C-alpha positions as CSV (number, residue, x, y, z in Angstrom):
1,M,104.1,98.6,103.0
2,S,100.6,99.5,102.4
3,S,97.4,99.0,104.4
4,N,95.6,98.5,101.1
5,K,92.3,99.1,103.0
6,G,89.8,99.0,100.4
7,L,92.0,99.1,97.5
8,L,92.6,96.3,94.9
9,K,95.3,94.0,95.1
10,P,98.3,94.2,92.6
11,R,97.5,92.6,89.4
12,R,100.1,91.0,86.9
13,L,98.9,91.8,83.4
14,S,100.3,92.5,79.9
15,V,99.4,95.8,78.3
16,P,100.1,97.6,75.1
17,L,103.1,99.8,75.1
18,P,101.1,102.8,74.1
19,E,98.8,102.4,77.3
20,I,102.0,103.0,79.6
21,D,102.7,106.5,80.5
22,T,105.3,108.3,82.8
23,D,105.3,111.2,85.2
24,Y,108.9,111.8,85.9
25,G,108.0,114.6,88.3
26,R,106.3,112.3,90.5
27,F,107.8,109.0,90.3
28,Q,111.5,109.3,89.0
29,F,113.9,110.4,91.8
30,R,117.1,110.2,89.8
31,S,118.7,113.6,88.6
32,L,119.1,112.1,85.1
33,D,115.8,110.9,83.8
34,I,117.0,108.1,81.4
35,T,120.8,106.7,81.0
36,Q,121.0,105.8,77.2
37,C,123.8,103.3,77.7
38,H,121.6,101.4,80.2
39,V,118.7,101.6,77.8
40,A,120.8,100.1,75.0
41,A,121.8,97.3,77.0
42,L,118.3,96.5,77.9
43,A,117.2,96.7,74.1
44,D,120.1,94.1,73.4
45,V,118.3,91.8,75.9
46,L,115.1,92.4,73.7
47,K,117.0,91.7,70.5
48,R,118.3,88.4,71.8
49,E,114.5,87.5,72.4
50,Q,115.0,87.4,75.9
51,S,112.5,89.1,78.5
52,L,112.8,92.0,80.9
53,D,111.4,92.1,84.3
54,R,107.9,93.5,84.7
55,L,107.3,97.1,84.9
56,D,105.7,98.3,88.2
57,L,102.8,100.7,87.2
58,W,100.4,102.6,89.3
59,Q,96.8,103.3,88.1
60,D,96.0,106.9,88.9
61,A,92.6,108.4,89.6
62,D,92.1,109.1,85.8
63,G,92.7,105.4,85.0
64,R,96.3,106.2,83.4
65,L,99.0,103.5,83.9
66,L,102.2,105.4,85.2
67,V,105.6,103.8,85.7
68,L,106.7,103.6,89.2
69,D,109.6,101.3,88.6
70,G,111.0,100.4,85.1
71,H,111.5,103.7,83.4
72,H,114.8,102.4,81.6
73,R,112.9,99.1,80.7
74,L,110.1,101.1,79.3
75,A,112.5,103.0,77.0
76,A,114.2,100.0,75.9
77,Y,110.9,98.6,74.7
78,R,110.2,101.9,73.0
79,Q,113.7,102.1,71.4
80,Y,113.5,98.5,70.3
81,G,110.1,99.2,68.6
82,W,108.3,96.4,70.8
83,T,104.9,95.6,69.3
84,K,103.8,93.0,71.6
85,K,102.1,93.5,75.1
86,V,104.4,94.5,77.9
87,P,104.4,92.4,81.2
88,V,103.5,94.5,84.2
89,V,102.3,94.7,87.6
90,V,99.5,97.3,88.2
91,H,99.3,98.6,91.9
92,Y,96.4,100.4,93.2
93,F,98.0,102.5,95.9
94,T,97.1,106.0,97.2
95,E,99.4,108.5,95.6
96,A,101.6,108.7,98.6
97,E,102.1,105.0,98.9
98,A,102.9,105.0,95.0
99,K,105.6,107.4,95.7
100,L,107.0,105.5,98.6
101,F,106.9,102.5,96.3
102,A,108.9,104.1,93.7
103,V,111.6,105.6,96.0
104,K,112.1,102.0,97.6
105,A,112.2,100.4,94.1
106,N,114.7,102.9,92.9
107,A,116.9,102.5,96.0
108,K,117.7,98.9,95.2
109,A,121.1,98.1,93.7
110,K,120.1,98.2,90.1
111,L,121.2,101.6,88.6
112,Q,122.2,103.3,91.5
113,M,120.7,106.6,92.9
114,S,123.3,109.1,94.0
115,P,123.5,110.4,97.5
116,Q,122.1,113.7,96.3
117,E,119.2,111.8,94.6
118,Q,118.5,109.7,97.8
119,A,118.4,113.0,99.8
120,D,116.2,114.7,97.3
121,S,113.8,111.6,97.3
122,A,113.8,111.7,101.2
123,W,112.8,115.3,101.1
124,T,110.0,114.8,98.7
125,L,108.6,112.1,100.8
126,T,109.0,114.4,103.9
127,V,107.1,117.3,102.4
128,H,104.3,115.0,101.3
C-alpha cells in the first residue's frame, strides 16, 4: 500500500488509553461516528476478560496517536473503564496514506459502510 520511503515500519505496542486520540473528520468515513450497540457488544467481550483486536493508529507530525481503525474498540475500552495498556499497531504513514489505510480498513466486512459512506470516502480521497 505504501512505499514507506524513509518512514518507520509499523510497530506493535501497548499504550495507555489516555494517549489514544481520534480525529473523526479525517479518519472516520461512516455517517454515524459510533454505533452504541456495537460498542456494548465489544465491552461485553472485555467483561469476559477476552481481548479485542489491536487498534491501528497513526502518529501525526505532532506525535499524537490517532485511530485509523478501531473507533468502536476504543469506545468499548473507554466504556468499560479499561485501566491497562491497549494493544495497538502504530503506523508512520504520510497523512494521505493514513487516510487510504483508514478507508480500506473500514471497508472490510465488519460494521459495514453504507453505499453513501463508501461514495463519500471515495470523494474525500479524490479531493486529496
